[in-house]
C-alpha positions as CSV (number, residue, x, y, z in Angstrom):
1,M,3.0,-14.5,-9.5
2,L,2.2,-18.0,-8.1
3,R,5.9,-18.5,-7.3
4,R,5.9,-15.3,-5.2
5,M,2.7,-16.3,-3.5
6,R,4.1,-19.7,-2.6
7,R,7.2,-18.0,-1.2
8,D,5.0,-15.6,0.9
9,V,3.1,-18.6,2.4
10,A,6.4,-20.4,3.1
11,A,7.8,-17.3,4.9
12,V,4.8,-17.3,7.2
13,L,5.1,-21.0,8.0
14,E,8.8,-20.6,8.7
15,R,8.4,-17.6,11.0
16,D,5.1,-18.1,12.8
17,P,5.0,-21.2,15.1
18,A,1.2,-20.8,15.3
19,A,0.8,-21.4,11.6
20,R,-0.3,-25.0,10.9
21,T,-1.1,-25.4,7.2
22,P,-0.6,-23.5,3.9
23,W,-4.3,-23.3,3.5
24,E,-4.8,-21.7,7.0
25,V,-2.1,-19.1,6.2
26,A,-3.5,-18.3,2.7
27,L,-7.1,-17.9,3.9
28,L,-6.8,-16.4,7.4
29,Y,-3.7,-14.3,7.7
30,P,-4.4,-10.6,7.2
31,G,-0.7,-9.6,6.9
32,L,-0.4,-11.9,3.9
33,H,-3.6,-10.6,2.4
34,A,-2.3,-7.0,2.8
35,V,0.9,-7.9,1.0
36,W,-1.0,-9.6,-1.8
37,S,-3.4,-6.7,-2.2
38,H,-0.5,-4.3,-2.2
39,R,1.1,-6.1,-5.2
40,A,-2.2,-5.5,-7.1
41,S,-2.4,-1.8,-6.1
42,H,1.3,-1.3,-6.8
43,W,0.7,-2.7,-10.3
44,L,-2.2,-0.3,-10.9
45,W,-0.1,2.6,-9.5
46,Q,2.8,2.0,-11.9
47,R,0.4,2.0,-14.8
48,G,-1.2,5.3,-14.0
49,A,-4.4,4.1,-12.4
50,R,-3.7,6.1,-9.2
51,F,-7.3,6.4,-8.0
52,G,-8.0,2.7,-8.4
53,A,-4.7,1.9,-6.6
54,R,-5.6,4.2,-3.7
55,A,-9.1,2.8,-3.5
56,L,-7.8,-0.8,-3.3
57,S,-5.2,0.3,-0.7
58,Q,-7.9,1.9,1.5
59,A,-10.2,-1.1,1.1
60,T,-7.3,-3.3,2.3
61,R,-6.7,-1.0,5.2
62,W,-10.4,-1.3,6.2
63,A,-10.3,-5.1,5.9
64,T,-6.9,-5.8,7.6
65,G,-5.9,-2.8,9.6
66,I,-2.7,-2.5,7.6
67,E,-2.1,0.5,5.4
68,I,0.5,0.3,2.6
69,H,0.7,3.1,0.1
70,P,0.4,1.8,-3.4
71,A,3.7,3.4,-4.4
72,A,5.7,1.7,-1.7
73,T,8.1,-1.1,-2.8
74,I,7.7,-4.4,-1.0
75,G,10.0,-7.4,-1.6
76,E,9.4,-11.1,-1.6
77,G,8.9,-13.2,1.5
78,V,7.7,-10.2,3.6
79,F,5.7,-11.4,6.7
80,I,3.5,-8.9,8.5
81,D,2.6,-10.7,11.7
82,H,-0.8,-9.8,13.3
83,G,-0.5,-6.5,11.4
84,A,-2.9,-4.3,13.2
85,G,-1.8,-0.7,13.0
86,V,1.0,-1.2,10.5
87,V,1.6,1.9,8.2
88,I,4.1,1.9,5.3
89,G,4.5,5.2,3.5
90,E,4.6,6.2,-0.1
91,T,8.4,6.2,-0.8
92,A,9.2,3.3,1.6
93,E,11.2,0.4,0.2
94,V,11.1,-3.0,2.0
95,G,13.6,-5.8,1.1
96,D,13.1,-9.5,0.9
97,D,12.3,-11.8,3.9
98,V,11.5,-8.9,6.2
99,T,9.4,-9.5,9.3
100,I,7.2,-6.7,10.6
101,Y,5.1,-6.9,13.8
102,H,2.0,-5.0,14.7
103,G,2.0,-1.2,15.3
104,V,5.0,-0.6,13.1
105,T,5.3,2.7,11.2
106,L,7.6,3.3,8.2
107,G,6.9,7.0,8.1
108,G,8.1,10.2,6.6
109,T,9.5,13.3,8.4
110,S,9.3,15.9,5.5
111,L,6.5,17.8,3.7
112,D,8.6,17.9,0.6
113,K,7.9,15.4,-2.3
114,G,10.5,12.9,-3.1
115,K,12.2,10.2,-1.0
116,R,11.1,10.7,2.6
117,H,10.4,7.2,3.9
118,P,12.8,4.4,5.0
119,T,14.6,1.9,3.0
120,V,14.7,-1.5,4.8
121,G,17.2,-4.1,3.8
122,D,16.8,-7.8,3.4
123,R,16.0,-10.1,6.4
124,V,15.3,-7.3,8.8
125,T,13.0,-7.8,11.8
126,I,11.0,-4.8,13.0
127,G,9.5,-5.3,16.5
128,A,6.0,-4.4,17.7
129,G,5.4,-0.7,18.0
130,A,8.7,0.4,16.4
131,K,8.8,3.5,14.3
132,V,11.3,4.1,11.5
133,L,11.1,7.7,10.4
134,G,12.5,9.6,7.5
135,A,14.6,8.7,4.4
136,V,16.9,6.4,6.5
137,T,18.4,3.1,5.5
138,V,18.2,0.0,7.7
139,G,21.0,-2.4,6.8
140,H,20.5,-6.1,5.9
141,D,20.1,-8.6,8.8
142,S,19.3,-5.8,11.3
143,R,16.8,-6.0,14.1
144,I,14.7,-3.0,15.4
145,G,13.5,-3.7,19.0
146,A,9.9,-3.3,20.1
147,N,8.9,0.4,20.5
148,A,12.2,1.7,19.3
149,V,12.2,5.0,17.3
150,L,14.8,5.0,14.6
151,V,15.6,8.3,12.9
152,R,19.0,7.7,11.4
153,S,20.6,5.1,9.1
154,V,22.2,2.0,10.5
155,H,24.6,-0.5,9.0
156,D,24.1,-4.2,8.3
157,N,23.7,-6.4,11.3
158,S,22.7,-3.6,13.7
159,V,20.4,-4.1,16.7
160,V,18.5,-0.9,17.6
161,V,16.7,-0.3,20.9
162,G,15.4,2.7,22.8
163,V,14.0,6.2,22.0
164,P,15.7,7.6,20.0
165,G,17.1,4.3,18.7
166,Q,20.6,3.4,19.8
167,V,22.7,0.8,17.9
168,I,23.9,-2.1,20.0
169,A,26.6,-4.3,18.5
170,R,26.0,-8.1,18.4
171,T,28.6,-10.4,19.8
172,V,27.9,-12.9,16.9
173,K,27.0,-11.5,13.5
174,H,23.8,-12.6,11.8
175,T,24.1,-13.9,8.2
176,A,21.7,-14.7,5.4
177,A,22.1,-18.4,6.1
178,D,20.9,-18.1,9.7
179,R,17.2,-18.4,10.8
180,P,15.3,-15.1,11.1
181,D,16.3,-13.2,14.2
182,L,12.9,-12.8,15.9
183,D,13.9,-12.8,19.6
184,N,13.0,-9.2,20.6
185,A,13.1,-10.1,24.3
186,V,16.9,-10.5,24.1
187,V,18.0,-6.9,23.9
188,P,20.2,-4.8,26.3
189,D,19.1,-1.6,28.0
190,P,21.2,1.4,27.0
191,V,19.6,3.6,29.7
192,G,20.4,1.1,32.4
193,S,24.0,0.9,31.0
194,A,24.3,4.6,31.4
195,V,23.0,4.5,35.0
196,H,25.4,1.7,35.8
197,T,28.3,3.7,34.6
198,L,27.2,6.7,36.7
199,L,26.8,4.5,39.8
200,A,30.3,3.1,39.3
201,R,31.6,6.6,39.0
202,V,29.9,7.7,42.2
203,E,31.3,4.6,44.0
204,A,34.8,5.5,42.9
205,L,34.4,9.1,44.0
206,E,33.1,8.1,47.4
207,I,36.0,5.7,48.0
208,K,38.4,8.5,47.0
209,L,36.8,11.1,49.3
210,V,35.7,9.2,52.4
211,G,37.5,5.8,52.0
212,H,34.4,3.6,51.6
213,T,31.1,3.3,49.9
214,D,27.6,2.2,51.0
215,G,27.1,0.4,47.7
216,H,24.3,1.0,45.1
217,G,22.8,-2.3,44.4
218,V,24.4,-3.0,41.0
219,H,24.6,-6.6,40.0
220,M,26.7,-7.6,37.0
221,V,26.0,-10.9,35.2
222,E,29.2,-12.9,34.7
223,V,28.5,-13.9,31.1
224,G,26.6,-11.4,28.9
225,V,24.8,-11.8,25.6
226,W,26.3,-8.5,24.2
227,E,29.7,-7.0,23.9
228,T,29.1,-5.1,27.1
229,E,27.9,-7.4,29.9
230,D,24.3,-7.7,30.9
231,F,23.3,-6.2,34.2
232,S,20.4,-5.4,36.5
233,I,19.8,-2.6,39.0
């Protein structure tokens, strides 16, 4: 237990530049307290003390703003940053070294009992406000962008943005040896990409019909971060 707690503290120090000392993290970080409390409630749940497990879970929700069902499975090194409004459902499974920001929901989409919540792989980052819904699987080393809504399974090393979530391929794959991928500001815009494609099509049609185009204000960046070039409209 102490080894796991030390790993949890080390995960926060690694992934939060605002964290200064292990004592500050251990005493003042609600996300860490929620994970530790969940381990106790999960232990009670597995041994049949269901009411006590739910009571502890609800007390933790009141104290931290983070609700984790006692039956959910949480791995080691999980860091819930800020944490307000995080909800993790009953049959959710969260792997090791996962980073979860505030407002995230790992929710269900079915009224039937059984597996109905997500399975999140190792080293996944889930951005603020993102929703992962249903019995879907998020592959290892993936990143879910802020406010994305993911309703289908994605492979390892996926980057998901938009509503509903669209998978964007990385130019360089992330591995377990790399530092956690926390830069949610560096994501492409699939809606903008679709608009750019339509504008390019309109330009081509104008040139074919009238021999010229008035232009539509599309600016392509020479070197993009993603497999398709970055752009602005």
